[in-house]
OpenMM code with the backbone's topology and positions (N, CA, C; nanometers):
from openmm import Vec3, app, unit

residues = "MET LYS ALA LYS THR SER VAL THR LEU SER LYS GLU ILE LEU ARG ASP ILE ASP ARG MET ALA GLY PRO ARG GLN SER ARG SER ALA PHE ILE GLU ARG VAL LEU ARG GLU HIS LEU ARG SER LEU GLU ARG ALA GLN THR GLU ALA ARG GLU LEU GLU LEU LEU ASN ARG ALA ALA ASP GLU LEU VAL PRO GLU LEU GLU ASP VAL LEU ARG TYR GLN ALA ASN PRO ASP GLU LEU LEU LYS".split()
positions = [
    Vec3(-1.6691, 2.3378, -0.4181),
    Vec3(-1.6671, 2.3815, -0.5816),
    Vec3(-1.7176, 2.2455, -0.6662),
    Vec3(-1.8052, 2.2223, -0.7581),
    Vec3(-1.8151, 2.1295, -0.8462),
    Vec3(-1.7114, 2.1626, -0.9846),
    Vec3(-1.6632, 2.0555, -1.0071),
    Vec3(-1.6398, 2.0945, -1.1433),
    Vec3(-1.7374, 1.9899, -1.2933),
    Vec3(-1.7432, 2.0178, -1.3741),
    Vec3(-1.8184, 1.9581, -1.4908),
    Vec3(-1.7421, 1.8420, -1.5548),
    Vec3(-1.7672, 1.7228, -1.6245),
    Vec3(-1.6663, 1.6362, -1.6457),
    Vec3(-1.7781, 1.5532, -1.7465),
    Vec3(-1.7059, 1.4844, -1.8251),
    Vec3(-1.8531, 1.4092, -1.9055),
    Vec3(-1.7256, 1.2542, -1.9034),
    Vec3(-1.8361, 1.2116, -1.9014),
    Vec3(-1.8177, 1.0216, -1.8705),
    Vec3(-1.9096, 0.9987, -1.9798),
    Vec3(-1.8303, 0.8719, -2.0598),
    Vec3(-1.9571, 0.8105, -2.0889),
    Vec3(-1.9835, 0.6890, -2.0352),
    Vec3(-2.0794, 0.6196, -2.0349),
    Vec3(-2.1776, 0.5288, -1.9882),
    Vec3(-2.2524, 0.3973, -2.0612),
    Vec3(-2.2722, 0.2918, -2.0549),
    Vec3(-2.3731, 0.2655, -2.1784),
    Vec3(-2.5083, 0.2331, -2.1219),
    Vec3(-2.5520, 0.2303, -2.1900),
    Vec3(-2.7757, 0.2662, -2.2246),
    Vec3(-2.7971, 0.1925, -2.0817),
    Vec3(-2.7747, 0.0990, -2.0186),
    Vec3(-2.8029, -0.0079, -1.9595),
    Vec3(-2.7899, 0.0482, -1.8055),
    Vec3(-2.6119, 0.1209, -1.8222),
    Vec3(-2.5543, 0.1816, -1.6651),
    Vec3(-2.7103, 0.2747, -1.6664),
    Vec3(-2.6968, 0.4025, -1.7980),
    Vec3(-2.7844, 0.5449, -1.7397),
    Vec3(-2.9232, 0.4805, -1.6868),
    Vec3(-3.0105, 0.3655, -1.7346),
    Vec3(-3.0812, 0.3221, -1.7593),
    Vec3(-3.1014, 0.2677, -1.5645),
    Vec3(-2.9955, 0.2112, -1.5366),
    Vec3(-3.0246, 0.1565, -1.3704),
    Vec3(-2.9891, 0.2995, -1.2711),
    Vec3(-2.9147, 0.3702, -1.3475),
    Vec3(-2.8768, 0.4930, -1.2762),
    Vec3(-3.0608, 0.5871, -1.2590),
    Vec3(-3.0845, 0.5778, -1.3890),
    Vec3(-3.2310, 0.6680, -1.3645),
    Vec3(-3.3448, 0.6036, -1.2695),
    Vec3(-3.3683, 0.4797, -1.2887),
    Vec3(-3.4070, 0.3472, -1.2096),
    Vec3(-3.4218, 0.4042, -1.0612),
    Vec3(-3.2575, 0.3827, -0.9872),
    Vec3(-3.2557, 0.3574, -0.8412),
    Vec3(-3.2210, 0.5221, -0.8030),
    Vec3(-3.1960, 0.6273, -0.8945),
    Vec3(-3.2294, 0.7794, -0.8382),
    Vec3(-3.3817, 0.7961, -0.8111),
    Vec3(-3.4673, 0.8028, -0.9376),
    Vec3(-3.5392, 0.8176, -0.8974),
    Vec3(-3.5770, 0.9129, -0.9642),
    Vec3(-3.7195, 1.0292, -0.9861),
    Vec3(-3.7413, 1.1224, -0.9937),
    Vec3(-3.6894, 1.2301, -0.9553),
    Vec3(-3.6718, 1.2413, -0.8137),
    Vec3(-3.6454, 1.3240, -0.7518),
    Vec3(-3.4703, 1.4044, -0.7132),
    Vec3(-3.4034, 1.2926, -0.7518),
    Vec3(-3.2537, 1.2751, -0.7664),
    Vec3(-3.1937, 1.3090, -0.8988),
    Vec3(-3.1007, 1.4196, -0.9442),
    Vec3(-3.0364, 1.4297, -1.0681),
    Vec3(-2.9186, 1.2626, -1.0975),
    Vec3(-2.9076, 1.2889, -1.2156),
    Vec3(-2.8241, 1.1559, -1.2462),
    Vec3(-2.6398, 1.1929, -1.1706),
    Vec3(-2.6570, 1.3322, -1.1441),
    Vec3(-2.5371, 1.3794, -1.1687),
    Vec3(-2.5269, 1.3529, -0.9401),
    Vec3(-2.6031, 1.4041, -0.9154),
    Vec3(-2.6066, 1.3794, -0.7457),
    Vec3(-2.6275, 1.2366, -0.6934),
    Vec3(-2.6828, 1.1373, -0.7847),
    Vec3(-2.6782, 0.9788, -0.7640),
    Vec3(-2.5397, 0.9823, -0.7782),
    Vec3(-2.4927, 0.9650, -0.8906),
    Vec3(-2.3317, 0.9366, -0.8863),
    Vec3(-2.2346, 0.9860, -0.7847),
    Vec3(-2.2554, 1.1190, -0.7775),
    Vec3(-2.1882, 1.1585, -0.6698),
    Vec3(-2.1887, 1.0678, -0.5474),
    Vec3(-2.2952, 1.0868, -0.4783),
    Vec3(-2.3094, 0.9770, -0.3877),
    Vec3(-2.2488, 0.8454, -0.4003),
    Vec3(-2.2866, 0.8024, -0.4836),
    Vec3(-2.2273, 0.6372, -0.5283),
    Vec3(-2.0811, 0.6432, -0.5394),
    Vec3(-2.0123, 0.7629, -0.6078),
    Vec3(-1.8709, 0.7768, -0.6019),
    Vec3(-1.8460, 0.7585, -0.4763),
    Vec3(-1.8825, 0.8813, -0.3882),
    Vec3(-1.8490, 0.9009, -0.2552),
    Vec3(-1.8487, 0.8381, -0.1633),
    Vec3(-1.9776, 0.7255, -0.1591),
    Vec3(-1.9612, 0.5729, -0.0810),
    Vec3(-1.8650, 0.4561, -0.1061),
    Vec3(-1.8281, 0.4705, -0.2690),
    Vec3(-1.7406, 0.3885, -0.3132),
    Vec3(-1.5963, 0.4109, -0.2839),
    Vec3(-1.5710, 0.5285, -0.2632),
    Vec3(-1.4413, 0.6127, -0.2386),
    Vec3(-1.3881, 0.6222, -0.0730),
    Vec3(-1.5109, 0.5979, -0.0043),
    Vec3(-1.4786, 0.5636, 0.1509),
    Vec3(-1.4700, 0.4571, 0.1737),
    Vec3(-1.5614, 0.3772, 0.0909),
    Vec3(-1.5253, 0.2394, 0.1228),
    Vec3(-1.3726, 0.1699, 0.1329),
    Vec3(-1.3321, 0.1632, -0.0158),
    Vec3(-1.2084, 0.2088, -0.0695),
    Vec3(-1.1156, 0.2393, 0.0547),
    Vec3(-1.1056, 0.3698, 0.1015),
    Vec3(-1.0343, 0.3905, 0.1969),
    Vec3(-1.0431, 0.2940, 0.2984),
    Vec3(-1.1895, 0.3053, 0.4027),
    Vec3(-1.1706, 0.1930, 0.5026),
    Vec3(-1.1274, 0.0881, 0.4689),
    Vec3(-1.1062, 0.0055, 0.3407),
    Vec3(-1.0386, -0.1170, 0.3170),
    Vec3(-0.9222, -0.1004, 0.3659),
    Vec3(-0.8814, -0.0093, 0.2492),
    Vec3(-0.6952, 0.0032, 0.2900),
    Vec3(-0.6991, 0.0896, 0.4660),
    Vec3(-0.7239, 0.1061, 0.5081),
    Vec3(-0.7146, 0.1653, 0.6503),
    Vec3(-0.7322, 0.0252, 0.7223),
    Vec3(-0.8079, -0.0878, 0.7295),
    Vec3(-0.8270, -0.1575, 0.8052),
    Vec3(-0.7055, -0.2979, 0.7456),
    Vec3(-0.6634, -0.2732, 0.5793),
    Vec3(-0.5319, -0.3764, 0.5749),
    Vec3(-0.4408, -0.3374, 0.6469),
    Vec3(-0.3695, -0.2188, 0.6441),
    Vec3(-0.2975, -0.1366, 0.7530),
    Vec3(-0.3037, -0.1870, 0.8985),
    Vec3(-0.4232, -0.1980, 0.9817),
    Vec3(-0.3962, -0.2270, 1.0646),
    Vec3(-0.4094, -0.3588, 1.0822),
    Vec3(-0.4753, -0.4291, 1.0057),
    Vec3(-0.4539, -0.5806, 0.9761),
    Vec3(-0.2915, -0.6082, 0.9770),
    Vec3(-0.2315, -0.5669, 0.8911),
    Vec3(-0.1019, -0.6152, 0.8758),
    Vec3(-0.0067, -0.5553, 1.0187),
    Vec3(-0.0377, -0.4121, 1.0750),
    Vec3(-0.0030, -0.4104, 1.2383),
    Vec3(0.0118, -0.5034, 1.3041),
    Vec3(-0.1439, -0.5917, 1.3367),
    Vec3(-0.1757, -0.6894, 1.4432),
    Vec3(-0.0994, -0.7805, 1.4147),
    Vec3(-0.0774, -0.8630, 1.3147),
    Vec3(-0.0145, -0.9977, 1.2868),
    Vec3(0.1111, -0.9470, 1.2835),
    Vec3(0.1823, -0.8545, 1.2748),
    Vec3(0.3166, -0.8178, 1.3012),
    Vec3(0.3633, -0.8010, 1.4291),
    Vec3(0.1998, -0.7681, 1.5208),
    Vec3(0.2385, -0.7522, 1.6172),
    Vec3(0.2360, -0.9172, 1.7077),
    Vec3(0.1454, -0.9640, 1.6476),
    Vec3(0.1457, -1.1090, 1.7396),
    Vec3(0.2414, -1.1789, 1.7037),
    Vec3(0.2811, -1.2213, 1.5540),
    Vec3(0.4453, -1.2547, 1.5507),
    Vec3(0.5263, -1.2354, 1.6508),
    Vec3(0.5331, -1.1439, 1.6924),
    Vec3(0.6283, -1.0951, 1.8203),
    Vec3(0.5763, -1.1560, 1.9271),
    Vec3(0.4925, -1.1527, 1.9432),
    Vec3(0.4458, -1.1733, 2.0466),
    Vec3(0.3913, -1.3343, 2.0782),
    Vec3(0.3809, -1.4163, 1.9474),
    Vec3(0.3821, -1.5409, 1.9992),
    Vec3(0.4915, -1.6377, 2.0588),
    Vec3(0.5847, -1.5997, 2.0372),
    Vec3(0.7249, -1.6556, 2.0964),
    Vec3(0.7326, -1.6891, 2.2468),
    Vec3(0.6606, -1.5195, 2.2979),
    Vec3(0.6789, -1.4955, 2.4530),
    Vec3(0.5376, -1.5763, 2.4639),
    Vec3(0.4416, -1.6152, 2.4328),
    Vec3(0.3387, -1.6724, 2.4434),
    Vec3(0.3218, -1.7970, 2.4682),
    Vec3(0.4064, -1.8807, 2.3888),
    Vec3(0.4385, -1.9718, 2.4015),
    Vec3(0.5360, -2.0544, 2.5058),
    Vec3(0.6262, -1.9347, 2.5183),
    Vec3(0.7277, -1.9897, 2.6483),
    Vec3(0.5963, -1.9806, 2.7873),
    Vec3(0.5262, -1.8792, 2.8255),
    Vec3(0.4160, -1.8532, 2.9106),
    Vec3(0.3466, -1.9723, 2.9178),
    Vec3(0.2898, -2.0396, 2.8273),
    Vec3(0.1979, -2.1255, 2.8252),
    Vec3(0.3448, -2.2760, 2.8805),
    Vec3(0.4092, -2.2832, 2.8179),
    Vec3(0.4940, -2.3820, 2.8271),
    Vec3(0.5471, -2.4112, 2.9758),
    Vec3(0.5702, -2.3256, 3.0669),
    Vec3(0.5959, -2.2288, 3.1921),
    Vec3(0.4456, -2.2967, 3.3109),
    Vec3(0.3441, -2.2515, 3.2182),
    Vec3(0.2195, -2.2975, 3.2963),
    Vec3(0.2100, -2.4242, 3.2712),
    Vec3(0.2523, -2.5074, 3.1879),
    Vec3(0.1960, -2.6680, 3.1870),
    Vec3(0.2810, -2.7197, 3.2638),
    Vec3(0.4352, -2.7228, 3.2585),
    Vec3(0.5735, -2.7302, 3.3479),
    Vec3(0.5791, -2.6836, 3.4693),
    Vec3(0.5270, -2.6315, 3.5470),
    Vec3(0.5825, -2.5388, 3.6890),
    Vec3(0.7174, -2.5244, 3.6845),
    Vec3(0.7621, -2.7246, 3.7249),
    Vec3(0.8937, -2.7616, 3.7762),
    Vec3(0.9891, -2.6671, 3.6645),
    Vec3(0.9576, -2.6463, 3.5761),
    Vec3(1.0572, -2.6411, 3.4876),
    Vec3(1.1138, -2.4568, 3.4942),
    Vec3(1.0610, -2.4108, 3.5979),
    Vec3(1.0700, -2.2401, 3.6885),
    Vec3(1.2048, -2.2751, 3.7247),
    Vec3(1.2252, -2.3720, 3.8113),
    Vec3(1.3234, -2.4175, 3.8917),
    Vec3(1.4434, -2.5007, 3.8408),
    Vec3(1.4040, -2.5113, 3.7452),
    Vec3(1.5504, -2.5435, 3.6937),
    Vec3(1.7097, -2.4024, 3.6758),
] * unit.nanometer
topology = app.Topology()
chain = topology.addChain("A")
for resn in residues:
    res = topology.addResidue(resn, chain)
    for name in ("N", "CA", "C"):
        topology.addAtom(name, app.Element.getBySymbol(name[0]), res)
């Protein structure tokens, strides 16, 4: 279901919308499509930021273990001590 709303836009923005939408698409349809794409992009960016935080946290926990493994590989005699 759609709801009617009022938005005030500059003449320049309206001109650009009309140019980009072309004669076959209404302003409303164009604005809705652009906003939907932008909102999806924002949601995707938020999801990616959360995932990156999780990856960074996991990496912070694993780096000391990795350093130990690499140290032992570089100096196998350390295992005998």
